N, C-alpha and C positions, 0 to 999 in steps of 0.2 A: 661422270654423271653430274650434270649441272641441272639445276632446276630452272625452268624457263620463267622469267619474270616478265610481267606485262610492261609494255612501253609506258613511261610516265606521261607521255603525250597522248596516250590512247584513253579517251574518256567515254567508255561505253557503260551502259547500265546493265547489270547482270540480272536477269529475271530470277525471282525466287520461287521455289516450289513449296506448296503447302505440305505440312506434315500430316502423316496419316493419324487418325484418332488413336489415342493410347487407351489401353484397357483400364477401366476404373474411373475415367474422367468423363462425367456425364454432362459437362457444361461446354458444349460446342456451339459454334455459330449456327443459327437456325433452329436450335432447340431451346425451349424455355428452361430457365434455371429452376431446380426443384424448390418448393416452398421450404423456408427455414423452420417454420412452425406450423402446426395444424390449426384447426378452427379454435377461435378464442371465445366462443359463445358460452362455455361453462363458467368463464371468469367474468362475464359482464354482469353489471348490477341492474336491477329493475329500475324503471324510470321513477317510481314512487319511493325508492330507497332514500332514507334520510341519513346524512353524515352528521355525527355528533362532533362538531369542531371543538367545542369546549372540552369534551373529554379527551380528544386527541391532543389539545394544547396542554392539558394537565399532565398527561402521560409523557409528552415531550419534555415538559419542565422537570418532571421527576427523573427522566432518563438523563437530562443534562446535569442535574444536581448530582446524580450518582457518578457520572463520568468525571465531573469536577472533583468529587470526593476521592475517586481513584487516582487522579492526577496529583492532588495534594498529598495523599498518603504515599504515593510513589516518590515524590520529591523529598518528603520527610525521611523516608526509609533510606534513600540514596545518600542524603547528607549525613544521617546517623552512621551508616556503614563507612562512609569516607572518614568521619571523625574517629571512629573506632580503629580503623586501619592506621590512621596517622598516629594515634596513641600507642597502638601495638608496635608499630615500627620503631617508635621512640624508645619504648621499654626494651625491645629486643636488641637494640643497638647498644644498650648498656648505660644509657643516660639516666639521670635522676631528675625528679621534678617534672615529669612529662605532662602530668595532668594537674591543673590548678585545684587546690583544695580550699574550699571556702570555709573559713572559721568565723563564727559569729563574734562580734566585738562585744565584750562585757564591760559594763561601766563599773567603776570601783565604788561608787556611792550607792 
């Protein structure tokens, strides 16, 4: 049983058959694609509607300041936790003098 292979010198074009439409696939040639969204008229603004850009900029500035605060607080929290972990590892390894103790210098006079 040997499979017949085409001759390498034979340069014929094989005609392709179209696939039958599959169930559930509504986007075939000749048929328009269904609309992704419905009518947007409920979301349109009236022509005389006024946007308060100053208020929007104030709110954007407040949101930016809040996000900046969150980032700074997160960085502070991470560095504090890293320092605590470092100190705890030092103490648990049995070493002494892991954390510096600041003693105020008193003058004798």
